[in-house]
C-alpha positions as CSV (number, residue, x, y, z in Angstrom):
1,M,95.8,133.3,46.4
2,L,99.3,134.1,47.7
3,R,99.0,131.2,50.2
4,R,98.1,128.8,47.4
5,S,101.1,130.1,45.3
6,T,103.4,129.6,48.2
7,I,102.2,126.0,48.8
8,D,102.6,125.2,45.1
9,Q,106.1,126.6,45.1
10,N,107.0,124.6,48.2
11,S,105.6,121.5,46.6
12,R,107.8,122.0,43.6
13,F,110.9,122.6,45.7
14,G,110.0,119.4,47.6
15,Q,109.7,117.4,44.4
16,Y,113.1,118.7,43.2
17,G,114.6,117.9,46.6
18,V,113.5,114.3,46.5
19,R,114.8,113.8,42.9
20,L,118.1,115.5,43.7
21,A,118.5,113.3,46.9
22,V,117.9,110.1,45.0
23,V,120.2,111.2,42.1
24,I,123.1,112.1,44.4
25,Y,122.7,108.9,46.5
26,V,122.6,106.7,43.4
27,L,125.6,108.4,41.7
28,V,127.6,108.0,44.9
29,L,126.8,104.3,45.1
30,A,127.6,103.8,41.4
31,A,131.0,105.5,41.8
32,V,131.8,103.4,44.9
33,S,130.7,100.3,43.0
34,W,133.2,100.9,40.2
35,F,136.1,102.4,42.0
36,Y,135.9,100.3,45.2
37,P,134.6,96.9,44.3
38,R,134.7,93.9,46.6
39,A,135.6,90.3,46.0
40,Q,133.4,87.3,46.7
41,W,133.7,83.7,45.6
42,D,130.8,83.8,43.2
43,M,132.7,86.2,41.0
44,V,135.0,83.3,40.1
45,A,132.1,81.1,39.0
46,Y,130.5,83.9,37.0
47,T,133.8,84.7,35.3
48,A,134.1,81.0,34.4
49,V,130.6,80.8,32.8
50,A,131.2,84.1,31.0
51,I,134.4,82.8,29.3
52,E,133.7,79.0,29.1
53,G,133.1,79.2,25.3
54,E,136.8,80.0,24.9
55,A,138.0,77.0,26.9
56,S,138.4,73.5,25.5
57,S,138.6,71.6,28.8
58,A,137.7,72.0,32.4
59,S,141.3,72.4,33.4
60,Q,141.8,75.2,30.9
61,L,138.6,77.0,32.0
62,H,139.7,76.6,35.6
63,A,143.1,78.1,35.0
64,A,141.7,81.0,32.9
65,S,139.0,81.9,35.4
66,W,141.3,82.0,38.4
67,A,143.9,84.0,36.4
68,A,141.3,86.6,35.4
69,V,140.1,87.0,39.0
70,Q,143.7,87.1,40.4
71,A,144.5,90.0,38.0
72,R,141.6,92.1,39.5
73,V,141.8,91.4,43.3
74,S,144.3,92.1,46.0
75,E,146.7,89.5,47.3
76,G,144.7,89.3,50.5
77,E,141.4,88.9,48.7
78,F,142.9,86.1,46.5
79,I,144.1,84.2,49.6
80,E,140.6,84.5,51.1
81,L,139.0,83.2,47.8
82,T,141.3,80.2,47.6
83,A,142.1,79.2,51.2
84,D,139.4,80.6,53.5
85,R,137.6,77.3,54.0
86,P,137.7,73.7,52.7
87,Y,135.2,74.3,49.9
88,R,137.2,77.1,48.5
89,V,140.4,75.1,48.8
90,A,138.8,72.3,46.9
91,Q,137.5,74.6,44.1
92,Y,140.9,76.1,43.6
93,A,142.7,72.8,43.5
94,D,140.3,70.6,41.5
95,A,139.2,71.7,38.0
96,D,136.5,69.0,37.8
97,A,134.9,69.9,41.1
98,F,134.9,73.6,40.0
99,A,133.2,72.7,36.7
100,S,130.6,70.6,38.5
101,V,129.1,73.6,40.3
102,L,128.9,75.9,37.3
103,P,125.3,74.9,36.4
104,F,124.2,76.8,39.5
105,Y,125.5,80.0,37.9
106,R,125.0,79.1,34.2
107,I,121.2,79.1,34.7
108,K,121.3,82.9,35.1
109,L,121.3,83.0,31.3
110,L,120.8,86.7,30.4
111,Y,123.4,87.8,33.0
112,V,125.9,85.3,31.8
113,E,125.4,86.0,28.1
114,L,125.8,89.8,28.6
115,A,129.0,89.2,30.6
116,S,130.2,86.9,27.9
117,L,129.5,89.5,25.2
118,L,131.3,92.3,27.2
119,S,134.2,89.9,27.8
120,D,135.0,90.1,24.1
121,F,135.9,93.7,24.6
122,M,137.2,94.0,28.1
123,Q,138.6,91.9,31.0
124,P,135.9,89.4,32.2
125,V,135.9,90.6,35.8
126,D,135.8,94.2,34.7
127,A,132.8,93.3,32.5
128,L,131.0,91.8,35.5
129,R,131.7,94.8,37.6
130,L,130.5,97.1,34.8
131,I,127.2,95.3,34.8
132,S,126.9,95.8,38.6
133,T,127.7,99.5,38.3
134,V,125.3,100.2,35.5
135,S,122.6,98.1,37.4
136,V,122.9,100.5,40.3
137,L,122.2,103.4,38.0
138,A,119.4,101.6,36.3
139,V,117.6,100.7,39.6
140,G,118.0,104.3,40.7
141,L,116.6,105.6,37.5
142,V,113.5,103.4,37.7
143,C,112.9,104.4,41.3
144,L,113.2,108.0,40.3
145,L,110.7,107.5,37.4
146,W,108.4,105.7,39.8
147,V,108.0,108.6,42.2
148,W,108.4,111.4,39.7
149,P,104.8,112.4,39.2
150,S,103.8,112.5,42.9
151,A,107.0,113.0,45.0
152,R,106.8,115.2,48.1
153,G,109.6,116.7,50.1
154,A,109.3,114.2,52.9
155,D,109.5,111.3,50.5
156,G,113.3,111.7,50.3
157,F,113.4,110.5,53.9
158,I,111.7,107.3,52.8
159,I,113.2,106.5,49.4
160,V,116.9,106.9,50.2
161,P,116.7,104.9,53.4
162,L,114.6,102.3,51.5
163,L,117.4,102.0,48.9
164,A,120.0,101.7,51.7
165,L,118.1,99.1,53.7
166,C,117.5,97.1,50.5
167,D,121.3,96.8,50.1
168,L,121.6,98.8,46.9
169,G,125.2,100.0,47.7
170,Y,126.3,96.6,49.0
171,L,125.0,94.8,45.9
172,G,126.7,97.3,43.5
173,Q,130.1,96.4,44.9
174,Y,129.8,92.7,44.3
175,V,129.4,90.5,41.2
176,T,125.9,89.0,41.3
177,P,122.9,89.1,38.9
178,D,120.6,90.5,41.7
179,L,120.6,94.2,40.8
180,F,120.8,93.4,37.1
181,S,117.6,91.4,37.3
182,A,116.1,93.9,39.8
183,A,116.4,96.7,37.2
184,F,114.3,94.7,34.7
185,L,111.8,93.6,37.4
186,L,111.3,97.1,38.7
187,G,111.0,98.5,35.1
188,G,108.4,95.9,34.2
189,A,106.4,96.5,37.3
190,L,106.4,100.2,36.7
191,L,105.3,99.8,33.1
192,W,102.5,97.4,34.1
193,M,101.3,99.8,36.8
194,R,101.3,102.7,34.4
195,G,99.0,100.7,32.0
196,A,101.6,99.4,29.5
197,G,100.9,95.7,30.4
198,W,101.9,94.2,27.1
199,I,105.1,96.2,26.9
200,A,105.9,95.2,30.5
201,V,106.1,91.5,29.5
202,V,109.5,92.2,27.9
203,P,111.4,93.5,30.9
204,L,109.6,91.1,33.2
205,L,110.7,88.2,31.0
206,L,114.2,89.5,30.9
207,A,114.3,89.6,34.7
208,I,113.3,86.0,34.8
209,L,116.0,85.1,32.3
210,A,118.5,86.8,34.5
211,R,117.3,85.2,37.7
212,P,114.8,82.4,37.2
213,D,113.5,82.5,40.8
214,H,111.6,85.7,39.8
215,L,109.1,83.3,38.4
216,V,107.6,83.3,42.0
217,F,106.8,87.0,41.7
218,A,105.5,86.7,38.2
219,G,103.1,83.9,39.2
220,L,101.9,85.7,42.3
221,L,101.4,88.9,40.2
222,M,99.3,87.0,37.7
223,L,97.2,85.5,40.5
224,A,96.7,88.8,42.3
225,A,95.9,90.6,39.0
226,A,93.3,87.9,38.1
227,G,91.8,88.1,41.6
228,L,91.5,91.8,41.4
229,R,90.5,91.7,37.7
230,T,93.1,94.1,36.4
231,A,95.4,93.6,33.4
232,W,96.0,89.9,34.0
233,R,96.1,88.8,30.3
234,P,99.7,90.1,29.7
235,L,100.8,88.3,32.8
236,V,99.4,85.0,31.6
237,A,101.3,85.5,28.4
238,L,104.4,86.3,30.5
239,L,104.1,82.9,32.3
240,G,103.4,81.2,29.0
241,L,106.8,82.4,27.8
242,A,108.7,82.2,31.1
243,V,107.8,78.7,32.3
244,P,109.0,76.8,29.2
245,S,112.0,79.1,29.0
246,Y,112.9,78.1,32.6
247,F,112.8,74.4,31.8
248,A,114.7,74.8,28.6
249,I,117.4,76.8,30.3
250,S,117.6,74.4,33.2
251,H,118.1,71.5,30.7
252,F,120.8,73.1,28.6
253,A,122.6,74.5,31.7
254,D,122.7,70.9,33.2
255,H,121.1,72.2,36.3
256,P,120.8,69.3,38.8
257,G,117.4,70.3,40.2
258,W,115.7,72.1,43.1
259,W,116.7,69.8,45.9
260,V,120.4,69.6,45.0
261,H,120.5,73.4,44.6
262,F,118.7,73.8,47.9
263,W,121.2,71.5,49.7
264,F,124.1,73.2,48.2
265,S,122.9,76.7,49.1
266,N,121.3,76.0,52.5
267,V,122.7,72.8,54.0
268,E,126.3,72.1,52.8
269,M,128.4,73.5,50.0
270,V,129.8,70.1,48.8
271,A,133.0,70.3,46.8
272,S,131.6,68.5,43.8
273,V,128.0,67.9,42.8
274,E,128.9,65.4,40.2
275,G,126.7,62.4,41.0
276,F,125.5,64.1,44.2
277,E,121.8,63.1,44.7
278,P,120.7,63.4,48.3
279,A,117.3,62.1,49.2
280,F,114.7,64.7,50.2
281,S,114.4,65.0,54.0
282,P,111.6,67.0,55.7
283,A,113.8,67.4,58.8
284,I,116.7,68.8,56.8
285,Y,114.3,71.1,54.9
286,M,112.7,72.4,58.2
287,G,116.2,72.8,59.7
288,A,117.3,74.9,56.8
289,L,114.2,77.1,57.1
290,I,114.9,77.7,60.8
291,K,118.6,78.4,60.1
292,G,117.8,80.8,57.4
293,A,115.2,82.6,59.6
294,V,117.6,83.0,62.5
295,R,120.5,84.2,60.3
296,S,118.2,86.8,58.7
297,L,117.1,88.1,62.1
298,V,120.6,88.4,63.4
299,T,122.5,89.8,60.3
300,E,120.0,91.1,57.7
301,S,117.6,94.0,57.3
302,W,115.0,92.6,54.9
303,W,112.7,91.2,57.6
304,A,112.6,94.7,59.3
305,V,111.7,96.4,56.0
306,L,109.0,93.8,55.4
307,S,107.6,94.3,58.9
308,L,107.3,98.1,58.3
309,Q,105.6,97.5,55.0
310,L,103.1,95.1,56.6
311,L,102.4,97.8,59.2
312,A,101.8,100.3,56.4
313,L,99.6,97.9,54.6
314,A,97.5,97.4,57.7
315,F,97.3,101.2,58.1
316,I,95.9,101.7,54.6
317,A,93.7,98.6,54.7
318,P,90.4,100.5,55.2
319,S,91.1,102.4,52.0
320,C,92.1,99.4,49.9
321,R,88.8,99.3,48.1
322,T,89.3,102.8,46.7
323,M,93.0,102.3,45.8
324,D,94.3,101.9,42.3
325,R,93.9,98.2,41.7
326,R,97.2,97.9,39.9
327,V,99.1,99.4,42.8
328,L,97.3,97.1,45.3
329,T,98.1,94.1,43.0
330,L,101.8,95.0,43.0
331,I,101.9,95.4,46.8
332,V,100.2,92.0,47.3
333,A,102.5,90.2,44.8
334,A,105.7,91.8,46.0
335,I,105.0,91.2,49.7
336,G,103.8,87.7,49.1
337,A,106.8,86.8,46.9
338,I,109.1,87.2,49.9
339,P,107.8,84.4,52.2
340,A,107.0,82.3,49.1
341,K,110.6,82.6,47.8
342,F,111.9,81.9,51.3
343,L,109.9,78.7,51.5
344,I,111.4,77.5,48.2
345,A,114.9,78.5,49.1
346,P,115.5,80.0,52.6
347,M,118.3,82.4,51.6
348,Y,119.0,84.7,54.5
349,E,120.6,87.6,52.6
350,T,118.6,90.8,51.8
351,R,119.8,90.8,48.2
352,F,117.4,87.9,47.4
353,Y,114.4,90.1,48.3
354,T,115.6,93.5,47.2
355,P,113.4,94.1,44.2
356,Y,110.2,93.0,46.0
357,L,111.0,95.3,49.0
358,L,111.6,98.2,46.6
359,I,108.4,97.5,44.6
360,A,106.2,97.3,47.8
361,G,107.9,100.3,49.4
362,L,107.5,102.5,46.4
363,C,103.9,101.5,45.9
364,L,103.1,102.1,49.6
365,I,104.3,105.7,49.7
366,E,101.4,107.5,48.1
367,P,98.6,105.4,49.7
368,T,100.1,105.8,53.1
369,R,100.4,109.5,52.7
370,K,96.7,109.7,51.6
371,A,95.7,107.6,54.7
372,F,97.6,109.9,57.0
373,R,96.0,113.0,55.4
374,A,92.5,111.4,55.7
375,R,93.2,110.6,59.3
376,R,94.2,114.2,60.1
377,S,91.2,115.6,58.3
378,G,88.7,113.0,59.6
379,G,89.9,112.6,63.2
380,A,88.6,109.6,65.1
381,S,85.8,109.1,62.6
382,D,88.1,108.3,59.7
383,G,87.1,104.6,59.7
384,L,90.5,103.2,60.7
385,P,90.3,100.3,63.0
386,E,91.6,100.8,66.5
387,N,94.5,98.5,66.1
388,V,96.1,100.6,63.4
389,R,95.5,104.0,64.9
390,L,98.6,105.9,65.8
């Protein structure tokens, strides 16, 4: 009886330890995000689309955007933003060229509209940085809620490094919609996993409105749910809302289409996309895939995290039939979304895959723990194939 009481007490201490570790880490990242932000060129474009309703011409918008950014960055950062390479020189000098690339940013509708709303009450760059900081807290909160019921002491050594390897701190310091959309995607995935499928449609749709490329994950989640026959109807409704919304937003944002965006992001950042209509080339497409893969291997961490998650999935494979089907569905959809998204747009940076890595990682913690426990208790007869025994 005393031994059971001691075990229960240690378990509670372990749970509190995990929660405290996550809370402290996320609070530190949020503080750094707000007090020590970094500058990147995209912040200029997002500032522009946030305040474009106040400008009457491209030249006025150009001047207002650069003035807002200059007021919030150091002299050295401003020089880097305006003179670091030919593309940036052209964007700083030519208002029409600057205006031509804004549809690439305007398509992140929810992110832009929130920034625009906040810009009525505060400086535009501060508004964008506030969104990034709050997004760090939101992602941390969802991760904490995800592991709250079943956390163990050792989980802290998994969750905090997972957040770090998924670039949570890096993303908080920059102006991008990545963490903002990730908070909605993680929240929607958690609600769906916990049985609130119809409620989950709302945050999942908001994630897509903030970053339309999350449609890839939504589509794979629906297919996986239908294949495993678990709560697929809300996901069909989600796609029924998201797909027409995507086309409507693309139209009103004057988005030039997939191939032009692909070229701009992965082949060459042309100074102006006005009238730019390159013909599709399989050779250029394959070259971009290879370039993106090599850059990922050299400079990024997402492929390493994905490799570990695939190894964990192989380890728990014998018990997949007895797993919670919603958890398995999320793992399959999240892991599958990474190569699918890479094939559509081979972006090498970890930030493009952050929410999928977090979803898969959080879903794998409990099944992997159970598989290790079964192996310890069952020995060599636990049913695991030889190629995944440790």
